[in-house]
C-alpha positions in Angstrom: 79.5 90.3 165.4 76.8 90.8 162.8 75.9 94.2 164.4 79.5 95.4 164.2 79.7 94.3 160.6 76.5 96.2 159.7 77.9 99.2 161.5 81.1 99.0 159.4 79.0 98.8 156.3 77.0 101.9 157.3 80.1 103.9 158.2 81.9 103.1 154.9 78.8 104.0 152.9 77.2 106.9 154.8 76.6 108.9 151.7 74.2 106.3 150.3 72.0 106.6 153.4 72.5 110.4 154.0 68.8 111.2 153.2 67.4 108.6 155.6 66.4 109.7 159.1 68.1 108.6 162.2 65.0 106.7 163.2 64.9 104.7 160.0 68.6 103.9 160.3 68.1 102.6 163.8 65.1 100.5 162.7 67.2 99.1 159.8 69.7 97.8 162.4 66.8 96.3 164.4 65.3 94.7 161.3 68.7 93.4 160.2 68.8 91.1 163.3 66.1 89.0 161.6 68.3 88.5 158.6 71.3 87.8 160.7 69.5 85.1 162.6 68.5 83.4 159.4 72.1 83.6 158.1 73.4 82.1 161.3 70.9 79.2 161.2 71.7 78.5 157.5 75.4 78.5 158.2 75.1 76.3 161.3 72.7 73.7 159.8 75.3 71.6 157.9 77.5 71.4 161.1 74.5 70.5 163.3 73.8 67.4 161.1 77.4 66.3 161.7 77.5 67.3 165.3 74.3 65.6 166.5 75.7 62.0 166.4 78.8 63.2 168.3 76.5 64.7 171.0 74.3 61.7 171.3 77.1 59.2 171.6 79.2 61.6 173.8 82.2 61.9 171.5 83.0 65.0 173.5 86.6 65.6 172.3 85.7 65.3 168.7 82.6 67.4 169.2 84.6 70.2 170.9 87.3 70.2 168.2 84.9 70.2 165.3 82.7 72.9 166.9 85.6 75.2 167.5 87.0 74.6 164.0 83.7 75.2 162.2 82.9 78.2 164.3 86.2 79.8 163.4 85.6 79.0 159.7 82.1 80.3 159.7 83.1 83.5 161.6 85.9 84.1 159.2 83.7 83.6 156.2 81.0 85.9 157.4 83.4 88.7 158.3 85.3 88.5 155.0 82.1 88.5 152.9 80.6 91.4 154.7 83.7 93.6 154.7 84.5 92.9 151.1 81.0 93.7 150.1 81.2 97.0 152.1 84.0 98.1 149.8 82.3 96.8 146.6 78.9 98.2 147.4 79.7 101.8 146.1 80.4 100.3 142.6 77.1 98.4 142.4 74.7 100.1 144.8 73.4 96.8 146.1 74.4 93.8 148.2 76.3 91.2 146.1 74.9 87.8 145.3 76.0 84.8 143.3 77.2 87.0 140.5 80.4 87.7 142.4 81.6 84.2 141.6 81.9 85.2 137.9 84.9 87.4 138.6 86.6 85.3 141.2 89.5 84.6 138.9 90.1 88.4 138.5 90.3 88.8 142.3 93.0 86.1 142.4 95.2 88.1 140.0 94.8 91.3 142.0 95.0 89.8 145.5 98.3 91.6 146.5 97.1 94.9 145.1 93.8 94.8 146.8 95.4 93.8 150.1 97.7 96.8 149.9 94.9 99.2 149.0 92.4 98.0 151.6 94.8 97.0 154.4 92.6 98.7 156.9 89.7 96.3 156.1 92.0 93.4 157.0 92.8 95.1 160.4 89.1 95.6 161.1 88.3 92.0 160.2 91.0 90.6 162.4 89.8 92.7 165.3 86.2 91.5 164.9 87.4 87.9 164.5 89.6 87.9 167.6 86.9 89.6 169.7 84.2 87.1 168.5 86.3 84.1 169.2 87.3 85.4 172.6 83.7 85.3 173.7 82.4 82.3 171.7 85.2 79.7 172.0 85.2 79.5 175.9 81.5 78.9 175.8 81.9 75.8 173.8 84.1 74.2 176.4 81.3 74.5 179.0 78.7 72.7 176.9 78.7 69.2 178.4 75.7 67.0 179.1 75.4 64.0 181.5 71.8 63.1 180.5 70.8 59.8 179.0 71.1 59.2 175.3 67.4 59.3 174.5 67.1 62.7 176.2 70.1 64.0 174.2 68.5 62.6 171.0 65.3 64.5 171.9 67.3 67.7 172.4 68.8 67.2 168.9 65.3 66.8 167.4 64.1 69.9 169.1 67.2 71.7 167.9 66.6 70.6 164.3 63.0 71.9 164.4 64.1 75.2 165.9 66.8 75.6 163.3 64.4 74.8 160.5 61.9 77.4 161.8 64.5 80.1 162.3 66.1 79.3 159.0 62.9 80.2 157.2 62.8 83.6 158.9 59.0 83.7 158.7 56.0 82.0 160.1 54.0 82.5 156.9 53.8 80.3 153.8 56.8 82.0 152.2 60.4 82.1 153.6 62.3 85.3 154.2 63.7 86.7 150.9 66.0 89.7 150.1 63.1 91.7 148.8 61.6 91.7 152.3 64.4 93.9 153.5 63.2 96.8 151.4 59.6 96.8 152.8 60.4 98.1 156.3 61.3 100.7 157.5 61.8 102.1 154.1 63.2 101.0 150.7 66.2 103.3 150.8 67.8 101.4 153.8 67.1 97.9 152.4 70.8 97.3 151.7 71.6 98.2 155.2 69.1 95.6 156.5 70.6 92.8 154.4 73.9 91.0 154.9 76.0 89.5 152.2 75.9 85.8 153.4 72.1 85.9 153.4 72.2 87.2 149.8 74.6 84.4 148.7 72.5 81.7 150.4 69.0 82.9 149.5 69.5 84.5 146.0 68.9 82.1 143.2 71.3 82.1 140.3 69.3 82.7 137.2 70.7 81.9 133.8 69.3 81.4 130.4 69.7 78.0 128.8 70.7 78.1 125.2 68.3 76.3 122.9 69.4 75.1 119.5 66.4 74.6 117.3 68.6 73.7 114.3 71.8 71.8 114.2 73.2 73.9 111.3 72.2 76.6 108.9 71.0 74.1 106.3 68.2 72.9 108.5 67.1 76.5 109.2 66.9 77.3 105.5 65.0 74.1 104.8 62.5 75.0 107.5 62.0 78.4 105.8 61.6 76.8 102.4 64.6 78.7 101.0 67.6 77.5 99.1 70.9 77.4 101.0 73.1 80.2 99.6 76.5 79.3 98.3 79.5 81.4 99.1 82.8 81.2 97.2 84.7 82.6 100.1 84.2 83.7 103.6 82.7 87.2 103.9 84.9 90.0 105.1 84.0 91.6 108.4 84.8 95.2 109.2 86.0 96.1 112.7 83.5 98.7 113.9 83.6 100.4 117.3 80.5 102.3 118.3 81.0 104.8 121.2 77.9 106.3 122.8 78.5 109.2 125.2 75.8 109.8 127.8 75.4 113.3 129.3 78.5 114.6 127.6 78.1 118.3 126.6 79.5 119.6 123.3 81.8 122.1 125.1 83.8 119.1 126.2 84.0 117.6 122.8 84.1 120.0 119.8 86.4 119.6 116.9 86.0 123.0 115.3 85.6 125.6 118.1 87.8 124.0 120.7 90.5 121.7 119.2 92.2 121.5 122.6 89.3 119.8 124.3 88.9 117.7 127.4 88.9 114.4 125.6 91.8 114.3 123.1 91.7 110.6 122.7 88.0 110.7 121.6 88.9 113.6 119.4 91.5 111.5 117.6 88.9 108.7 117.1 86.4 111.2 115.7 88.8 112.6 113.2 89.7 109.2 111.9 86.3 107.7 112.0 82.6 108.7 111.5 80.8 110.7 114.0 77.5 112.4 114.5 77.8 116.2 114.6 74.7 116.8 116.7 74.0 115.2 120.1 71.2 112.7 120.5 68.7 113.7 123.3 68.6 111.7 126.4 65.8 110.2 128.6 62.5 108.9 127.1 63.2 110.1 123.5 66.6 108.4 123.3 65.4 105.2 125.0 62.4 105.1 122.6 64.6 105.2 119.4 67.8 103.7 120.5 66.9 100.2 119.4 65.9 101.6 116.0 68.9 103.9 115.4 71.7 101.5 116.4 71.3 99.0 113.5 71.1 101.8 111.0 74.0 103.9 112.3 76.5 103.2 109.5 74.0 104.3 106.9 72.5 107.4 108.6 73.7 110.6 107.1 72.4 112.5 110.1 71.4 111.6 113.6 67.9 110.5 114.1 67.1 113.6 116.1 68.8 116.9 115.1 67.7 119.2 117.9 70.5 120.3 120.2 68.4 120.4 123.4 65.3 118.3 123.9 63.8 117.9 127.3 61.9 114.7 127.8 59.8 114.0 130.8 59.9 110.4 132.0 
């Protein structure tokens, strides 16, 4: 199943891997098996903890029912995550991690529209799901053991150790991480090696904790040794919209020589507002001065750099 999902990911995003050789693409599929095994072990580990007592005490019916239910749920989850990320990948250029949870509410509002637009992905997912269950579900019904309870308990302990070892994905001191996918066979096929469930389970969500050093402005002024300013009324704030165009040539946006340009909406904003008449150079020169020019933009009579064409080597 994981191999078919990786194949779908590759077929839907062939342009991204067009420069990679056939050999590296094939090696990426081989290297991806390692990440698939880790994902499977991580997904099965919660269920194994619940299923072990059922196996030891021979609660066969409950074990069979829970095994089939969890296997169906896990397969559906893996298929859905990988296929959705195959469609979302062209917008981000990388496998999705925990950041996708931030726009989960937006997906709920657009569920019908997305299902109509990507109906073929639903068909592909159902085909893979039915095929996987066709081969996996009958195998569960044949897993019966007539051995004594202490042997079954020993089997469970061995299974826990094997699951923990495979779940790390590495025999070294460090467990398998997403960055390892870009080390072999080459970095350009790293996203093909990965799978989305692995990213969700192994990527740490990093966030900055807000720290309040002062409870209010008065404490801040007192720490600086300054008097707290008094205001008779609240200051007025102007609504300023700053639009920065990147790689936008002047022939597409020219008020004098070409009034019927390619961006009439931006032209209207430029007529009503304040605009720079000369473009700002890109690359290293712009990146070097961007943080200096933005705070002073409302007061600059001319742009920071007035040359029309400056080539910067980065």
